[in-house]
A tleap script that builds the chain and sets N, CA, C and O, in Angstrom:
source leaprc.protein.ff14SB
mol = sequence {
  NMET ASN ILE ILE ASN GLY ASP PHE ARG HIE
  ASN GLY SER GLY ALA TYR VAL GLU ALA GLU
  GLY GLY VAL HIE TRP PRO LEU ASP GLY HIE
  ALA ALA SER ASP GLY GLN ARG MET VAL TYR
  GLY VAL ARG PRO GLU HIE LEU SER LEU ALA
  GLY ALA ASP ALA PRO VAL GLN ALA GLU VAL
  ILE VAL VAL GLU PRO THR SER ALA GLU THR
  GLU LEU LEU VAL ARG ALA GLY SER GLY GLN
  ILE ILE VAL VAL ILE HIE GLY ARG THR THR
  ALA GLN PRO GLY ASP SER LEU GLY LEU ALA
  VAL ASP VAL GLY GLU VAL HIE LEU PHE ASP
  GLN GLU ASN ARG ARG ALA CSER
}
set mol.1.N position { 100.760 114.866 109.807 }
set mol.1.CA position { 100.421 115.263 108.328 }
set mol.1.C position { 101.147 116.728 108.244 }
set mol.1.O position { 101.306 117.397 109.265 }
set mol.2.N position { 101.601 117.207 106.875 }
set mol.2.CA position { 102.259 118.329 106.779 }
set mol.2.C position { 101.293 118.743 105.864 }
set mol.2.O position { 100.938 118.063 104.902 }
set mol.3.N position { 100.799 120.005 106.188 }
set mol.3.CA position { 99.639 120.634 105.732 }
set mol.3.C position { 100.093 121.880 104.904 }
set mol.3.O position { 100.722 122.791 105.442 }
set mol.4.N position { 99.724 121.897 103.442 }
set mol.4.CA position { 100.547 123.218 102.724 }
set mol.4.C position { 99.261 124.037 102.033 }
set mol.4.O position { 98.531 123.374 101.296 }
set mol.5.N position { 99.010 125.193 102.204 }
set mol.5.CA position { 97.895 125.892 101.497 }
set mol.5.C position { 98.531 126.447 100.318 }
set mol.5.O position { 99.742 126.621 100.178 }
set mol.6.N position { 97.461 126.756 99.340 }
set mol.6.CA position { 98.078 127.036 98.300 }
set mol.6.C position { 96.806 127.219 96.906 }
set mol.6.O position { 95.586 127.222 97.068 }
set mol.7.N position { 97.485 127.345 95.698 }
set mol.7.CA position { 96.243 127.264 94.652 }
set mol.7.C position { 96.429 125.932 93.688 }
set mol.7.O position { 97.508 125.358 93.540 }
set mol.8.N position { 95.383 125.604 93.158 }
set mol.8.CA position { 95.717 124.563 91.928 }
set mol.8.C position { 96.096 125.283 90.747 }
set mol.8.O position { 95.731 126.426 90.473 }
set mol.9.N position { 96.869 124.532 90.046 }
set mol.9.CA position { 97.576 124.761 88.941 }
set mol.9.C position { 97.650 124.013 88.315 }
set mol.9.O position { 97.977 122.960 88.862 }
set mol.10.N position { 97.424 123.945 86.775 }
set mol.10.CA position { 98.080 122.976 85.624 }
set mol.10.C position { 98.350 123.640 84.419 }
set mol.10.O position { 97.706 124.499 83.815 }
set mol.11.N position { 99.695 122.946 84.115 }
set mol.11.CA position { 100.061 123.403 82.692 }
set mol.11.C position { 100.418 122.260 81.722 }
set mol.11.O position { 99.955 121.177 82.079 }
set mol.12.N position { 101.126 122.243 80.592 }
set mol.12.CA position { 101.244 121.231 79.754 }
set mol.12.C position { 102.137 120.162 80.913 }
set mol.12.O position { 102.147 119.122 80.255 }
set mol.13.N position { 102.673 119.923 81.872 }
set mol.13.CA position { 103.450 119.043 82.493 }
set mol.13.C position { 103.133 118.783 83.587 }
set mol.13.O position { 103.961 118.582 84.475 }
set mol.14.N position { 101.684 118.725 83.782 }
set mol.14.CA position { 101.018 118.448 85.255 }
set mol.14.C position { 100.171 119.420 86.032 }
set mol.14.O position { 99.712 120.504 85.675 }
set mol.15.N position { 100.076 118.812 87.122 }
set mol.15.CA position { 99.298 119.710 87.751 }
set mol.15.C position { 99.932 119.851 89.311 }
set mol.15.O position { 100.740 119.057 89.793 }
set mol.16.N position { 99.524 120.735 89.816 }
set mol.16.CA position { 100.403 121.054 91.128 }
set mol.16.C position { 99.715 121.960 92.066 }
set mol.16.O position { 98.848 122.620 91.494 }
set mol.17.N position { 99.826 122.197 93.313 }
set mol.17.CA position { 99.752 123.521 94.197 }
set mol.17.C position { 100.855 124.151 94.199 }
set mol.17.O position { 101.984 123.699 94.393 }
set mol.18.N position { 100.510 125.277 93.967 }
set mol.18.CA position { 101.603 126.560 93.945 }
set mol.18.C position { 101.501 127.101 95.567 }
set mol.18.O position { 100.459 127.692 95.846 }
set mol.19.N position { 102.273 126.975 96.392 }
set mol.19.CA position { 102.349 127.700 97.892 }
set mol.19.C position { 102.966 128.649 98.008 }
set mol.19.O position { 104.072 128.658 97.467 }
set mol.20.N position { 102.524 129.824 98.748 }
set mol.20.CA position { 103.054 130.838 98.942 }
set mol.20.C position { 104.946 130.543 99.154 }
set mol.20.O position { 105.518 129.637 99.760 }
set mol.21.N position { 105.383 131.450 98.556 }
set mol.21.CA position { 106.909 131.334 98.132 }
set mol.21.C position { 107.191 130.762 96.963 }
set mol.21.O position { 108.334 130.634 96.524 }
set mol.22.N position { 106.217 130.411 96.433 }
set mol.22.CA position { 106.426 129.908 94.863 }
set mol.22.C position { 106.693 128.621 94.544 }
set mol.22.O position { 106.879 128.330 93.363 }
set mol.23.N position { 106.771 127.374 95.835 }
set mol.23.CA position { 107.017 126.364 95.756 }
set mol.23.C position { 105.662 125.658 94.816 }
set mol.23.O position { 104.533 126.146 94.855 }
set mol.24.N position { 106.036 124.386 93.957 }
set mol.24.CA position { 105.305 123.979 93.394 }
set mol.24.C position { 105.240 122.510 93.830 }
set mol.24.O position { 106.238 121.794 93.751 }
set mol.25.N position { 103.853 121.983 94.373 }
set mol.25.CA position { 103.879 120.760 94.967 }
set mol.25.C position { 103.204 119.761 94.433 }
set mol.25.O position { 101.974 119.802 94.468 }
set mol.26.N position { 103.748 118.881 93.950 }
set mol.26.CA position { 103.120 117.866 92.536 }
set mol.26.C position { 102.040 117.390 93.172 }
set mol.26.O position { 101.832 117.220 94.373 }
set mol.27.N position { 101.208 117.144 91.982 }
set mol.27.CA position { 100.030 116.248 92.182 }
set mol.27.C position { 99.744 115.344 91.000 }
set mol.27.O position { 100.136 115.772 89.915 }
set mol.28.N position { 99.216 114.335 91.014 }
set mol.28.CA position { 98.617 113.162 90.126 }
set mol.28.C position { 97.287 112.548 90.173 }
set mol.28.O position { 97.033 111.737 91.063 }
set mol.29.N position { 96.366 112.886 89.238 }
set mol.29.CA position { 95.346 112.234 89.425 }
set mol.29.C position { 94.081 113.244 90.384 }
set mol.29.O position { 93.016 112.815 90.828 }
set mol.30.N position { 94.403 114.083 90.451 }
set mol.30.CA position { 93.213 115.315 91.046 }
set mol.30.C position { 92.990 116.589 90.057 }
set mol.30.O position { 93.843 117.151 89.370 }
set mol.31.N position { 91.468 116.916 90.190 }
set mol.31.CA position { 90.881 117.568 89.105 }
set mol.31.C position { 90.509 118.950 90.149 }
set mol.31.O position { 90.040 118.582 91.226 }
set mol.32.N position { 90.597 119.932 90.051 }
set mol.32.CA position { 90.294 121.167 90.455 }
set mol.32.C position { 90.264 122.093 89.329 }
set mol.32.O position { 90.831 121.743 88.294 }
set mol.33.N position { 89.578 123.429 89.393 }
set mol.33.CA position { 89.650 124.694 88.872 }
set mol.33.C position { 91.251 125.211 88.919 }
set mol.33.O position { 91.991 125.015 89.883 }
set mol.34.N position { 91.573 125.796 87.885 }
set mol.34.CA position { 92.510 126.849 87.880 }
set mol.34.C position { 92.607 127.642 88.605 }
set mol.34.O position { 91.821 128.557 88.363 }
set mol.35.N position { 93.381 127.847 89.691 }
set mol.35.CA position { 93.396 129.032 90.698 }
set mol.35.C position { 92.581 128.882 92.152 }
set mol.35.O position { 92.525 129.711 93.060 }
set mol.36.N position { 92.019 127.669 92.087 }
set mol.36.CA position { 91.205 126.946 93.091 }
set mol.36.C position { 91.898 127.093 94.370 }
set mol.36.O position { 93.081 127.067 94.028 }
set mol.37.N position { 91.869 127.226 95.584 }
set mol.37.CA position { 92.361 127.627 96.934 }
set mol.37.C position { 92.124 126.121 97.527 }
set mol.37.O position { 91.022 125.614 97.738 }
set mol.38.N position { 93.470 125.486 97.760 }
set mol.38.CA position { 93.439 123.978 98.016 }
set mol.38.C position { 94.353 123.723 99.250 }
set mol.38.O position { 95.186 124.593 99.506 }
set mol.39.N position { 94.282 122.607 100.050 }
set mol.39.CA position { 94.723 122.354 101.360 }
set mol.39.C position { 95.621 120.969 100.771 }
set mol.39.O position { 95.089 120.057 100.139 }
set mol.40.N position { 96.841 121.019 101.065 }
set mol.40.CA position { 98.091 119.914 100.081 }
set mol.40.C position { 98.312 119.154 101.135 }
set mol.40.O position { 99.053 119.644 101.988 }
set mol.41.N position { 97.845 117.997 101.344 }
set mol.41.CA position { 98.592 117.067 102.622 }
set mol.41.C position { 99.237 116.124 102.386 }
set mol.41.O position { 98.692 115.153 101.861 }
set mol.42.N position { 100.672 116.107 102.713 }
set mol.42.CA position { 101.759 114.889 103.168 }
set mol.42.C position { 102.405 114.481 103.995 }
set mol.42.O position { 103.224 115.062 104.707 }
set mol.43.N position { 101.974 113.061 103.961 }
set mol.43.CA position { 102.769 112.903 105.256 }
set mol.43.C position { 104.235 112.761 105.642 }
set mol.43.O position { 104.825 112.253 104.689 }
set mol.44.N position { 105.013 112.992 106.599 }
set mol.44.CA position { 106.428 113.142 106.552 }
set mol.44.C position { 107.066 111.931 105.822 }
set mol.44.O position { 108.189 112.083 105.342 }
set mol.45.N position { 106.574 111.012 105.730 }
set mol.45.CA position { 107.197 109.491 105.556 }
set mol.45.C position { 106.823 109.478 103.918 }
set mol.45.O position { 106.990 108.339 103.483 }
set mol.46.N position { 106.455 110.231 103.085 }
set mol.46.CA position { 106.086 110.070 102.039 }
set mol.46.C position { 106.740 111.294 101.376 }
set mol.46.O position { 106.067 111.779 100.466 }
set mol.47.N position { 107.594 111.730 101.571 }
set mol.47.CA position { 108.827 112.733 101.268 }
set mol.47.C position { 110.089 111.997 101.211 }
set mol.47.O position { 110.400 111.159 102.058 }
set mol.48.N position { 110.807 112.311 100.217 }
set mol.48.CA position { 112.406 111.815 100.243 }
set mol.48.C position { 113.424 113.008 99.387 }
set mol.48.O position { 113.310 113.906 98.554 }
set mol.49.N position { 114.363 112.399 100.137 }
set mol.49.CA position { 115.568 113.107 99.678 }
set mol.49.C position { 116.081 113.318 98.109 }
set mol.49.O position { 116.509 112.342 97.493 }
set mol.50.N position { 116.046 114.110 97.735 }
set mol.50.CA position { 116.220 113.955 96.133 }
set mol.50.C position { 117.391 115.082 95.787 }
set mol.50.O position { 117.925 115.797 96.634 }
set mol.51.N position { 117.684 115.088 94.329 }
set mol.51.CA position { 118.605 115.883 93.707 }
set mol.51.C position { 118.085 117.226 93.676 }
set mol.51.O position { 117.042 117.518 94.261 }
set mol.52.N position { 118.860 118.166 92.930 }
set mol.52.CA position { 118.901 119.574 92.432 }
set mol.52.C position { 117.399 119.812 91.366 }
set mol.52.O position { 116.732 120.826 91.159 }
set mol.53.N position { 117.275 118.539 90.901 }
set mol.53.CA position { 116.109 118.851 89.831 }
set mol.53.C position { 114.875 118.243 90.362 }
set mol.53.O position { 114.032 117.891 89.536 }
set mol.54.N position { 114.630 118.057 91.691 }
set mol.54.CA position { 113.413 117.810 92.514 }
set mol.54.C position { 112.393 118.495 92.224 }
set mol.54.O position { 112.701 119.543 91.657 }
set mol.55.N position { 111.076 118.319 92.404 }
set mol.55.CA position { 110.362 119.260 92.087 }
set mol.55.C position { 110.173 120.158 93.462 }
set mol.55.O position { 109.631 121.253 93.313 }
set mol.56.N position { 110.555 119.795 94.694 }
set mol.56.CA position { 110.472 121.044 95.640 }
set mol.56.C position { 111.940 120.860 96.280 }
set mol.56.O position { 112.495 119.846 96.704 }
set mol.57.N position { 112.417 122.334 96.191 }
set mol.57.CA position { 114.000 122.683 96.773 }
set mol.57.C position { 113.453 123.077 98.433 }
set mol.57.O position { 112.338 123.587 98.532 }
set mol.58.N position { 114.261 122.826 99.690 }
set mol.58.CA position { 114.209 122.795 100.660 }
set mol.58.C position { 115.566 123.548 101.599 }
set mol.58.O position { 116.735 123.279 101.326 }
set mol.59.N position { 115.268 124.293 102.465 }
set mol.59.CA position { 116.681 124.297 103.177 }
set mol.59.C position { 116.333 123.668 104.647 }
set mol.59.O position { 115.237 123.784 105.195 }
set mol.60.N position { 117.246 123.115 105.081 }
set mol.60.CA position { 117.504 122.259 106.591 }
set mol.60.C position { 117.425 123.111 107.413 }
set mol.60.O position { 118.173 124.079 107.279 }
set mol.61.N position { 116.468 123.065 108.593 }
set mol.61.CA position { 116.205 123.753 109.700 }
set mol.61.C position { 116.856 122.911 111.125 }
set mol.61.O position { 117.492 123.568 111.948 }
set mol.62.N position { 116.681 121.738 111.281 }
set mol.62.CA position { 116.855 120.938 111.832 }
set mol.62.C position { 116.981 119.296 111.597 }
set mol.62.O position { 116.374 118.632 110.757 }
set mol.63.N position { 117.943 118.835 112.579 }
set mol.63.CA position { 118.373 117.412 111.923 }
set mol.63.C position { 118.043 116.737 113.153 }
set mol.63.O position { 118.404 117.372 114.143 }
set mol.64.N position { 117.389 115.496 113.424 }
set mol.64.CA position { 117.193 114.985 114.592 }
set mol.64.C position { 116.923 113.335 114.403 }
set mol.64.O position { 115.833 112.802 114.194 }
set mol.65.N position { 118.043 112.776 114.516 }
set mol.65.CA position { 118.446 111.255 114.381 }
set mol.65.C position { 117.259 110.720 115.614 }
set mol.65.O position { 116.950 111.296 116.657 }
set mol.66.N position { 116.823 109.598 115.132 }
set mol.66.CA position { 115.783 109.005 115.916 }
set mol.66.C position { 115.974 107.558 115.787 }
set mol.66.O position { 115.421 107.022 114.827 }
set mol.67.N position { 116.916 106.565 116.883 }
set mol.67.CA position { 116.855 105.236 116.157 }
set mol.67.C position { 117.098 104.988 115.048 }
set mol.67.O position { 118.270 105.168 114.717 }
set mol.68.N position { 116.156 104.489 114.027 }
set mol.68.CA position { 116.608 103.807 112.747 }
set mol.68.C position { 116.256 105.140 111.730 }
set mol.68.O position { 116.641 105.005 110.569 }
set mol.69.N position { 115.755 106.052 111.976 }
set mol.69.CA position { 115.095 106.959 111.561 }
set mol.69.C position { 115.830 108.661 111.506 }
set mol.69.O position { 116.751 108.873 112.296 }
set mol.70.N position { 115.536 109.414 110.887 }
set mol.70.CA position { 116.092 110.725 110.779 }
set mol.70.C position { 114.889 111.588 110.410 }
set mol.70.O position { 114.273 111.373 109.367 }
set mol.71.N position { 114.507 112.686 111.364 }
set mol.71.CA position { 113.742 113.511 110.944 }
set mol.71.C position { 114.119 114.784 110.777 }
set mol.71.O position { 114.940 115.115 111.632 }
set mol.72.N position { 113.792 115.802 109.859 }
set mol.72.CA position { 114.039 116.832 109.363 }
set mol.72.C position { 113.354 117.976 109.530 }
set mol.72.O position { 112.195 117.724 109.199 }
set mol.73.N position { 113.435 118.941 109.818 }
set mol.73.CA position { 112.557 120.066 109.814 }
set mol.73.C position { 113.085 120.927 108.536 }
set mol.73.O position { 114.294 121.161 108.527 }
set mol.74.N position { 112.331 121.402 107.498 }
set mol.74.CA position { 112.954 122.026 106.666 }
set mol.74.C position { 112.024 123.018 105.916 }
set mol.74.O position { 110.834 122.703 105.900 }
set mol.75.N position { 112.348 124.051 105.356 }
set mol.75.CA position { 111.686 125.290 105.037 }
set mol.75.C position { 111.760 124.908 103.264 }
set mol.75.O position { 112.824 124.743 102.668 }
set mol.76.N position { 110.742 124.842 102.786 }
set mol.76.CA position { 109.984 124.803 101.402 }
set mol.76.C position { 109.149 126.475 101.199 }
set mol.76.O position { 108.005 126.697 101.596 }
set mol.77.N position { 110.129 127.600 100.429 }
set mol.77.CA position { 109.324 128.440 100.371 }
set mol.77.C position { 108.883 129.146 101.694 }
set mol.77.O position { 109.690 129.048 102.618 }
set mol.78.N position { 107.622 129.906 101.956 }
set mol.78.CA position { 107.659 130.177 103.449 }
set mol.78.C position { 106.907 129.185 104.115 }
set mol.78.O position { 105.955 129.662 104.733 }
set mol.79.N position { 107.016 128.063 104.183 }
set mol.79.CA position { 106.270 127.225 105.134 }
set mol.79.C position { 107.409 126.344 105.529 }
set mol.79.O position { 108.430 126.275 104.844 }
set mol.80.N position { 107.248 125.716 106.558 }
set mol.80.CA position { 107.968 124.735 107.038 }
set mol.80.C position { 107.565 123.102 107.394 }
set mol.80.O position { 106.733 122.964 108.291 }
set mol.81.N position { 107.976 122.147 106.899 }
set mol.81.CA position { 107.679 120.929 106.977 }
set mol.81.C position { 108.555 119.747 107.930 }
set mol.81.O position { 109.506 120.074 108.640 }
set mol.82.N position { 108.164 118.641 107.835 }
set mol.82.CA position { 108.741 117.616 108.473 }
set mol.82.C position { 108.771 116.299 107.653 }
set mol.82.O position { 107.781 115.618 107.383 }
set mol.83.N position { 110.191 116.014 107.258 }
set mol.83.CA position { 110.549 114.950 106.365 }
set mol.83.C position { 110.905 113.772 107.322 }
set mol.83.O position { 111.451 114.047 108.391 }
set mol.84.N position { 110.684 112.737 107.067 }
set mol.84.CA position { 111.205 111.421 107.934 }
set mol.84.C position { 111.767 110.328 106.822 }
set mol.84.O position { 111.061 109.620 106.105 }
set mol.85.N position { 113.301 110.370 106.860 }
set mol.85.CA position { 113.891 109.398 106.364 }
set mol.85.C position { 114.338 108.228 107.394 }
set mol.85.O position { 114.385 108.290 108.623 }
set mol.86.N position { 114.662 107.110 106.513 }
set mol.86.CA position { 115.021 105.826 107.037 }
set mol.86.C position { 116.813 105.990 106.965 }
set mol.86.O position { 117.474 106.330 105.984 }
set mol.87.N position { 117.273 105.651 108.246 }
set mol.87.CA position { 118.311 105.967 108.447 }
set mol.87.C position { 119.180 107.144 108.755 }
set mol.87.O position { 118.638 107.905 109.556 }
set mol.88.N position { 120.506 107.564 108.310 }
set mol.88.CA position { 120.925 108.897 108.447 }
set mol.88.C position { 121.079 109.645 107.162 }
set mol.88.O position { 120.940 109.189 106.028 }
set mol.89.N position { 121.410 110.960 107.542 }
set mol.89.CA position { 122.181 111.610 106.311 }
set mol.89.C position { 122.937 112.706 106.634 }
set mol.89.O position { 123.137 113.055 107.797 }
set mol.90.N position { 123.425 113.340 105.543 }
set mol.90.CA position { 124.670 113.992 105.918 }
set mol.90.C position { 124.119 115.526 106.061 }
set mol.90.O position { 124.710 116.511 106.504 }
set mol.91.N position { 122.922 115.417 105.593 }
set mol.91.CA position { 122.359 116.972 105.793 }
set mol.91.C position { 122.521 117.696 106.830 }
set mol.91.O position { 122.329 117.074 107.875 }
set mol.92.N position { 122.847 118.953 106.970 }
set mol.92.CA position { 122.922 119.950 107.989 }
set mol.92.C position { 122.431 120.892 108.126 }
set mol.92.O position { 122.521 121.406 107.012 }
set mol.93.N position { 121.753 121.787 108.959 }
set mol.93.CA position { 121.314 122.972 109.478 }
set mol.93.C position { 121.912 123.960 108.212 }
set mol.93.O position { 123.135 124.034 108.094 }
set mol.94.N position { 121.182 124.588 107.429 }
set mol.94.CA position { 121.551 125.599 106.349 }
set mol.94.C position { 121.652 125.052 104.946 }
set mol.94.O position { 121.613 125.719 103.913 }
set mol.95.N position { 121.799 123.607 105.066 }
set mol.95.CA position { 121.998 123.002 103.684 }
set mol.95.C position { 120.880 122.912 102.780 }
set mol.95.O position { 119.858 122.796 103.457 }
set mol.96.N position { 120.646 122.915 101.647 }
set mol.96.CA position { 119.973 123.185 100.309 }
set mol.96.C position { 119.812 121.440 100.339 }
set mol.96.O position { 120.565 120.603 100.837 }
set mol.97.N position { 118.523 121.273 99.598 }
set mol.97.CA position { 118.261 120.111 99.453 }
set mol.97.C position { 117.040 119.628 98.416 }
set mol.97.O position { 116.136 120.464 98.418 }
set mol.98.N position { 116.815 118.644 97.650 }
set mol.98.CA position { 115.549 118.701 96.982 }
set mol.98.C position { 114.801 117.667 97.474 }
set mol.98.O position { 115.366 116.628 97.814 }
set mol.99.N position { 113.288 117.829 97.587 }
set mol.99.CA position { 112.234 116.483 97.997 }
set mol.99.C position { 111.563 115.915 96.754 }
set mol.99.O position { 111.327 116.484 95.689 }
set mol.100.N position { 111.345 114.843 97.077 }
set mol.100.CA position { 110.750 113.993 96.087 }
set mol.100.C position { 109.103 113.754 96.517 }
set mol.100.O position { 109.025 113.501 97.719 }
set mol.101.N position { 108.255 113.766 96.080 }
set mol.101.CA position { 107.064 113.455 96.960 }
set mol.101.C position { 106.593 112.085 96.213 }
set mol.101.O position { 106.733 111.876 95.008 }
set mol.102.N position { 106.150 111.408 96.928 }
set mol.102.CA position { 105.224 110.213 96.714 }
set mol.102.C position { 103.559 110.802 96.120 }
set mol.102.O position { 102.721 110.822 97.022 }
set mol.103.N position { 103.151 111.172 94.994 }
set mol.103.CA position { 102.011 111.435 94.779 }
set mol.103.C position { 101.203 111.095 95.080 }
set mol.103.O position { 100.306 111.740 95.624 }
set mol.104.N position { 101.222 109.799 94.807 }
set mol.104.CA position { 99.966 108.718 95.063 }
set mol.104.C position { 99.783 108.715 95.925 }
set mol.104.O position { 98.733 108.079 96.017 }
set mol.105.N position { 100.363 109.309 97.757 }
set mol.105.CA position { 100.009 109.783 98.813 }
set mol.105.C position { 99.518 110.782 99.061 }
set mol.105.O position { 99.241 110.998 100.241 }
set mol.106.N position { 99.258 111.652 98.179 }
set mol.106.CA position { 99.032 113.282 98.525 }
set mol.106.C position { 97.733 113.275 98.992 }
set mol.106.O position { 97.057 112.287 98.703 }
set mol.107.N position { 97.136 114.323 99.776 }
set mol.107.CA position { 95.507 114.302 100.595 }
set mol.107.C position { 95.309 115.790 99.655 }
set mol.107.O position { 96.080 116.749 99.675 }
set mol.108.N position { 94.392 115.694 99.070 }
set mol.108.CA position { 94.245 117.417 98.458 }
set mol.108.C position { 92.612 117.670 98.974 }
set mol.108.O position { 91.708 116.835 98.931 }
set mol.109.N position { 92.530 119.089 99.473 }
set mol.109.CA position { 90.880 119.158 99.536 }
set mol.109.C position { 90.978 120.625 99.428 }
set mol.109.O position { 91.925 121.398 99.574 }
set mol.110.N position { 89.809 120.782 99.149 }
set mol.110.CA position { 89.111 122.230 98.737 }
set mol.110.C position { 89.108 123.249 99.801 }
set mol.110.O position { 88.234 123.143 100.661 }
set mol.111.N position { 90.055 124.340 99.886 }
set mol.111.CA position { 90.253 124.960 101.245 }
set mol.111.C position { 88.748 125.708 101.605 }
set mol.111.O position { 88.556 126.315 102.659 }
set mol.112.N position { 87.985 125.587 100.804 }
set mol.112.CA position { 87.027 126.627 101.440 }
set mol.112.C position { 85.929 125.769 101.949 }
set mol.112.O position { 85.299 126.336 102.842 }
set mol.113.N position { 85.447 124.420 101.620 }
set mol.113.CA position { 84.305 123.550 102.022 }
set mol.113.C position { 85.080 122.311 102.588 }
set mol.113.O position { 84.442 121.626 103.387 }
set mol.114.N position { 86.369 121.917 102.293 }
set mol.114.CA position { 87.150 121.185 102.869 }
set mol.114.C position { 86.864 119.514 102.646 }
set mol.114.O position { 86.947 118.568 103.430 }
set mol.115.N position { 86.403 119.623 100.880 }
set mol.115.CA position { 85.788 118.499 100.715 }
set mol.115.C position { 87.143 117.863 99.840 }
set mol.115.O position { 87.840 118.638 99.185 }
set mol.116.N position { 87.359 116.829 99.875 }
set mol.116.CA position { 88.357 116.238 99.377 }
set mol.116.C position { 88.357 116.044 97.174 }
set mol.116.O position { 87.527 115.735 96.319 }
set mol.117.N position { 89.511 116.369 97.196 }
set mol.117.CA position { 89.517 116.567 95.514 }
set mol.117.C position { 90.073 115.266 95.203 }
set mol.117.O position { 90.268 114.943 94.031 }
savepdb mol mol.pdb
quit
């Protein structure tokens, strides 16, 4: 599970967790107070490669082909996360890429009391 710490935010276009480095991790159906410290959890397989207009932009650090999947270690803002994709990719270390998040699979917890939101 990728763990990202940040602040809950909402605006006219939806809710997100703003992580260090300014990355906006999208949410769907979660309620919290604006500015509340949150823990955003997303499994590597619930992230996918997307275009330049994707909600999260990242830089590839490591590409690791494994059997039918490829694991990518990427930097999004000031954090590092793992992305698992089926098949191969042409992405190389140093490349920039967009990440889409399956927001229905995001786990959100209050950072102070660790209760699910």
